[in-house]
N, C-alpha and C positions, 0 to 999 in steps of 0.2 A: 308278752307274746313272743313265741320263738321266732328267730330269724329264719327266712326262707333258705333252704339248703341250696348248695351250688348246683349248677346245671348237670354235671356228671353224677352227683349224688341223687338228684331227682330222677334222671334216666335210669340209674342202677336200681332204684326202688321200683320203678314201673316195670323194668325188665324182670325183676325177681317175681313179681306178681303175675307176669305173663310168660312164665317159664315153660309152660307146656308147648309141645310142638306137634300139631296135628299132621296126619298123613299128607304128603305133598308139599309141606313147607320145608324149604331147603335152608333159608336164612331169614331171620327176623330182626328184632331190635339189636343194634350193634353194628350194622353195616350201612352202606349208602342207600340200599334199597332192600325191601323184602322180596324174597324169591319164592315162588311156588310153582310146582310142576303141573302141567296139564296133559302130560302123556307124550309119547313119541319123542322124548328128548327135548321138547320145547319148554322153556321156562318163562313165566311172566315175572316182570319186575315192577314194583310199585314204590314210588317215593313221594314225599310231600314236604313242603316248606311253607312257613309263614313269614310275612314281612310286615313290620309295624312302623308307622310313621314316628320319627323321633328316635327310633332304635336302629332300623335298617336303612332308612332313607330320610332325606330332608328335602322337602318340596322347594326350599329356598334356592337350591341349585340342581335338583334332579328333575329334568324335564319329563313330562308325562310319557312321551313316546319311548324314551330310553328306559324309563322305569318299567313300562310294559314289557319291553324286551328282556330286561334283567329278571323280572319275576318269572318268566318262562325259562330263561337260560340257567338259573341256579338249580332248577329241578331237572332239566335236560342233562346238565352236567353230572348229576348223580347217576343217571342211566349210563352215561359215557364212562363213569368211573368203574363200572363193572363190566364194560365191554359189550353192553347191550345196545339195542336199537329202540329209540323212543317212538311210540305209536299214537297214544291218546293223552289228552289232558283234561282236567277239570279245574275250574276257576271259581273261587269264592271271594266276593268283594264285600268288605265292610266300609261303606261310604259314609261320610259325614253329611249333615244337613246342608253344608256350604259347598259341597262338591259340585263343580260346574259341568254341564253336559259337554262343553268343549274340551275340558280336561279329560273326561272319561273317554271321549271319542279318540283323542290322541293316545291315551293309555292303551285302549283296545287295538288301535292300529299298530302300535309297537309290539304288543303281545302277539298278534296274529303274524306279524312279520317274522318274529323269531320262530313261531310254530311252522310257518311256511318254509323257512330255510331248512328245517329238519323233517319236513313232511309229517308233521304231527297234527292230529285232528282234535279240535275242542269238542267234547261230547257232553258237557254238562257243568253244573256248579251251583252257586247260590249267590244271592245278593241281599244284604241287610244294611240297616242304618246303624252306625256306631256313634260314639260320643264325639270327642274332639279330634281324634286321630284316625287316619285311614288304616285299614288292615287288609292285607292281601294274602290269600292262601291258595296254593297251586298244588295239584296232584298230577303226576305224570306216570303213565303206564308204558312199559316197554316189553321187549322180549329178546330172547337169545337162546343159543344152544347150551344145554346144561353143562356139557364138558368143556365149554370155552369161557364161561363167565368167571370173573375174578372177584374174590372177596378180600377183606382186610386180614383174614386169618391165615394166609398161606406163606408169610415171610419165613425164611429159614436162615439160620446162622451161617454167615459167610456171604449172603446175598449182598449185592450192591444196592444202595438206595438211589433212585433216579427221579428227576423231575423233567417235565416236558417243555419247560420254557423259563423265561425270566421270572424272578420272584420279587414281591414287594411293590410292584407297580400300582396295583389297585389301592394299597394303603397310602402310597405317595399321592395318588390322585385325590383320595379323600382328604388328606391334609391340605392340599392345594385348594380344594373346594371350601374347606372350613375357613381358609384365609381369604376367600373371595377372589382367588386368582385363576378360576376355572376358564376364563375367557382368554388368558394369555396364550398366544399362538405356540410358544415354545414348549408348553406342557400338555398339548392336546392328546398325545399318546397315553400319558399317565392318567389324565382325567377320563379318557374313554375306557381305560382299564377298570376304573371304579364305576362309571355310569352304565357301561354297556359291555359286560364281559362276554367272552366267546367260549362256549362249551366245546370241549375237545372230543366230539362224538366219533369222527372218522378215525382219529388216532387211537382212541380207546378201543374201538372195535379191532383195529389192526393189531394192537398189542395183545388183546385177548386171543385173537385167532392165530397169533404167531406161536403160541405154546411156550414162549420163552419167559413169561412173567409169572411170578408166584403170588403176589398180592398187589392190590391197587386200590386207590381211592382218589377223590379230587381234593384240591387244596382250597378249602373254604374258610377255615379258622386259623390258618397260619401253619407253616412247616412244623414248628415246635409242638403244636397240639395235634395236628393230623398224623404226624409220624408216631406220636405217642399212642394214638388210637390203633394204628397198625400193630405196634409192639404189644399193646395190651391184649389185642385179639389173637395174636400169634404166639404169645408167651415168650417174647424175646426182648432184647434191648437194641439200641442203635447208637452209633457215633456219627456225628455230622462234622464235616470239615469246613470251617468258615471261609477259607480261601477258595473253596470249590463252588460256592453258591453262585449261580448265574445272576449277576446284577448288571442291568443295562447302563450305558453311559448316561442316559437321561435321568435314570433313578439316582445315580451318584451326584449329578448336578442339582437335582431337586433336594437331595438330602443336605447339601451344602447351603442351598438357598433358604431352606426351611429350618436350618440349624437342628436337624434331626439325624438319627443314626440310620444309615441305609441297611445295616445289618439287622437292626430291630424291625424295620419294615419287612425285610425278607423272612425273618423267623416268626414274627408275631402278628404281622399286619392283617393277614387273611384276605379272602375274596379274590385270590389269584385265579381260581378255577382252572389251573393247570392240573396235570395228572401227576400223582405221586405213586411210585411203584417200586417193587424189589425184583431183582433178577440175578442169576448167578453171574460171576465175573466173566466166564467164558462165553456168555451170550451177548456181550457188548458189541463185538463186530457185526453180528447178525442184526441186532437191534438198530445199529447205525445205518444199515442198508434198507430198512423198512421205509415206506412212504412216511415222511415226517420225522424220520429217525435222526436227521441232522440236528434237530433242536434238543434232543435228549441229552441230559447232563447228569453224570454221577455226582452225588453230593455227600455220600457217606457209605456206611456199611452196617449190616445187621450183625449183632454180636450176642453172645450168651448173656443172660442176666435180665435186668429190668431197667426201664427208663431210657430217656434220650439225652445224650451228652454232646456238647459242642466243644470241638477242639479249635482253639484260636491261638494267637500269639501269647496269650496269658496263661495257657495251660488248658485244663478241661473243667467244664462246669455243666451241671444238669439244667436242661431247659424243658423238661417234660411239661406239657400242657401250659406253656408260656404264651400261647396265642389267645384269641378271643374266646370268652366264655360268658354266657348269660349268668346273671345273679352273682358274679364274682364281686 
């Protein structure tokens, strides 16, 4: 029996079969959201994500309330990544025969708390019984002005590559949870980054409305992979400078405590849900003056060619798609 293809190969095959673009569809497979126009310059955004127990979360350390928040947040983050406004959500639950009503009540309380923070309305979904593992699937619909929404395909040679905050903290938090250290007070910031991520909706909209940004997406699979997605969609390459990556002091302490590479967490860990975007160098002062602009950090540059390369003290090496990937 043939081995299952890698995640990118599977998506590429599906994308090839769905190559047609009907009237009104502005962006489909390949971006954070599908975009379709409903007239008068207003565009609808649609995104969906699934989470499977044992792959995306572990009930041994992931409380039901924060899991509900995260299930909503990762989809709202996709809307933020294009500069849109989230409006509606659908939730499908695959529950096991042993799922307790108290657990479900806590999960839904967390889910609604995240929706309420962003004024998103739950409008439907489905509930089924699964086998041994829980399965969660969320769809979020949003909207935005056509001329202001940002895709992955707009990066230009000479652009700076920027991120909206610290990298690697969610991956560090996951490592600490796996070691049973999630209750230690000194690591609560990192553990929270894994259990309860914060989608950057307001900043995403600000960046899109500024007119200064050429391409954008959220950091879900790690900088090495997500920047490679932008490069592939834009037909360019990128160089990342290791010394410029924003690493928090707590991340560095955790890396030493866990005997792990902080650089590896930052490049490949995933689930940061910060924004990754490109903009021309002369836009940097104006970007810094925007609300939330103080957290923006340039980490590299868009170059001609293909692939993502890291510059560190040892020279240059390719890191394209070195983050998380299903079926790898």
